[in-house]
C-alpha positions as a Markdown table, in Angstrom:
| # | Residue | x | y | z |
|---|---|---|---|---|
| 1 | Met | 92.2 | 74.5 | 137.6 |
| 2 | Thr | 93.3 | 77.8 | 136.0 |
| 3 | Pro | 96.9 | 78.5 | 135.7 |
| 4 | Ser | 96.6 | 81.7 | 137.9 |
| 5 | Ala | 95.2 | 79.7 | 140.1 |
| 6 | Leu | 97.9 | 76.9 | 140.0 |
| 7 | Ala | 100.2 | 80.0 | 140.1 |
| 8 | Lys | 98.9 | 81.2 | 143.6 |
| 9 | Ala | 99.2 | 77.6 | 144.9 |
| 10 | Leu | 102.4 | 76.7 | 144.0 |
| 11 | Gly | 103.9 | 80.5 | 144.3 |
| 12 | Leu | 104.9 | 80.9 | 141.0 |
| 13 | Ala | 105.0 | 83.9 | 139.5 |
| 14 | Tyr | 106.3 | 83.0 | 136.1 |
| 15 | Ile | 103.0 | 81.3 | 135.2 |
| 16 | Leu | 101.2 | 84.2 | 136.0 |
| 17 | Leu | 103.0 | 86.1 | 133.0 |
| 18 | Leu | 102.1 | 83.2 | 130.7 |
| 19 | Asp | 98.3 | 83.5 | 131.7 |
| 20 | Phe | 99.0 | 87.4 | 130.9 |
| 21 | Lys | 96.9 | 88.4 | 127.7 |
| 22 | Pro | 97.2 | 92.3 | 126.6 |
| 23 | Thr | 94.2 | 94.4 | 126.2 |
| 24 | Ile | 93.5 | 96.7 | 123.3 |
| 25 | Thr | 95.2 | 99.2 | 124.7 |
| 26 | Glu | 98.2 | 97.8 | 125.7 |
| 27 | Thr | 99.0 | 96.4 | 122.3 |
| 28 | Val | 101.7 | 97.5 | 120.4 |
| 29 | Ser | 100.7 | 98.2 | 116.4 |
| 30 | Ser | 103.3 | 98.0 | 114.1 |
| 31 | Pro | 103.4 | 101.2 | 111.5 |
| 32 | Met | 102.8 | 100.6 | 108.1 |
| 33 | Pro | 105.7 | 99.5 | 105.7 |
| 34 | Lys | 107.7 | 102.0 | 104.4 |
| 35 | Leu | 107.3 | 102.6 | 100.2 |
| 36 | Lys | 110.6 | 102.4 | 98.8 |
| 37 | Thr | 111.1 | 105.0 | 96.0 |
| 38 | His | 111.7 | 103.9 | 92.3 |
| 39 | Lys | 115.3 | 104.9 | 92.0 |
| 40 | Ala | 115.2 | 105.0 | 88.2 |
| 41 | Thr | 112.1 | 107.4 | 88.2 |
| 42 | Ala | 113.5 | 109.5 | 90.5 |
| 43 | Lys | 116.4 | 110.1 | 88.2 |
| 44 | Arg | 114.3 | 111.0 | 85.5 |
| 45 | Ile | 111.0 | 113.2 | 86.8 |
| 46 | Lys | 111.6 | 115.9 | 89.1 |
| 47 | Arg | 108.7 | 118.1 | 90.9 |
| 48 | Arg | 108.3 | 121.5 | 90.3 |
| 49 | Gly | 107.6 | 124.3 | 92.5 |
| 50 | Ser | 103.7 | 124.0 | 91.6 |
| 51 | Asn | 103.7 | 120.6 | 92.7 |
| 52 | Thr | 103.3 | 119.5 | 89.4 |
| 53 | Leu | 106.1 | 116.5 | 87.6 |
| 54 | Lys | 108.1 | 117.3 | 84.9 |
| 55 | Arg | 110.2 | 114.9 | 82.7 |
| 56 | Lys | 112.2 | 115.0 | 79.4 |
| 57 | Lys | 111.3 | 114.2 | 75.9 |
| 58 | Ala | 112.8 | 111.0 | 74.5 |
| 59 | Tyr | 115.3 | 110.4 | 71.4 |
| 60 | Gly | 117.1 | 113.4 | 72.3 |
| 61 | Thr | 120.4 | 112.0 | 73.5 |
| 62 | His | 122.0 | 110.1 | 70.8 |
| 63 | Lys | 121.8 | 109.8 | 66.6 |
| 64 | Leu | 121.1 | 113.2 | 66.5 |
| 65 | Gly | 123.0 | 113.8 | 63.4 |
| 66 | Lys | 120.4 | 113.1 | 61.2 |
| 67 | Arg | 117.8 | 115.5 | 63.1 |
| 68 | Ser | 117.3 | 118.8 | 62.2 |
| 69 | Thr | 118.5 | 121.9 | 64.6 |
| 70 | Lys | 114.6 | 122.4 | 65.1 |
| 71 | Arg | 114.1 | 119.3 | 66.0 |
| 72 | Lys | 117.0 | 118.9 | 68.4 |
| 73 | Arg | 116.2 | 122.4 | 69.7 |
| 74 | Glu | 112.5 | 120.9 | 70.5 |
| 75 | Leu | 113.7 | 117.7 | 72.2 |
| 76 | Arg | 115.5 | 119.9 | 74.6 |
| 77 | Lys | 112.5 | 121.4 | 76.4 |
| 78 | Asn | 110.8 | 119.4 | 79.0 |
| 79 | Leu | 107.1 | 118.6 | 79.6 |
| 80 | Pro | 104.7 | 118.2 | 82.1 |
| 81 | Val | 104.2 | 114.2 | 82.8 |
| 82 | Ala | 100.5 | 113.4 | 81.6 |
| 83 | Ala | 97.9 | 113.4 | 84.0 |
| 84 | Ala | 97.2 | 109.3 | 82.5 |
| 85 | Asn | 100.6 | 108.2 | 84.2 |
| 86 | Ser | 100.9 | 111.1 | 87.0 |
| 87 | Val | 99.2 | 108.5 | 89.5 |
| 88 | Asn | 101.9 | 105.5 | 88.8 |
| 89 | Val | 104.8 | 108.0 | 88.7 |
| 90 | Arg | 103.8 | 109.9 | 92.0 |
| 91 | Arg | 103.5 | 106.1 | 93.6 |
| 92 | Ser | 106.8 | 105.2 | 92.4 |
| 93 | Leu | 108.4 | 108.2 | 94.0 |
| 94 | Gly | 107.0 | 107.7 | 97.1 |
| 95 | Met | 104.5 | 110.8 | 96.9 |
| 96 | Lys | 100.7 | 110.6 | 97.6 |
């Protein structure tokens, strides 16, 4: 005897609920998990207006006494992120 036939015979409505199988349209699909922003990357890299990424040059924060004025001036400039790294950087920033 099927559960639905048994439920009708006994008059139990809750057994009918146990026999319920949702169809494809009734199932609720969960959304994809959210990507978390890598905060260390977000502090170091910013997005420009043309949707390119900019970063600062390395070696420009300490031990500057041994470097020439010209070198220190060059270290103040920003650079675009290299194309080889841009995919990984965009992923860590939560961009596509």
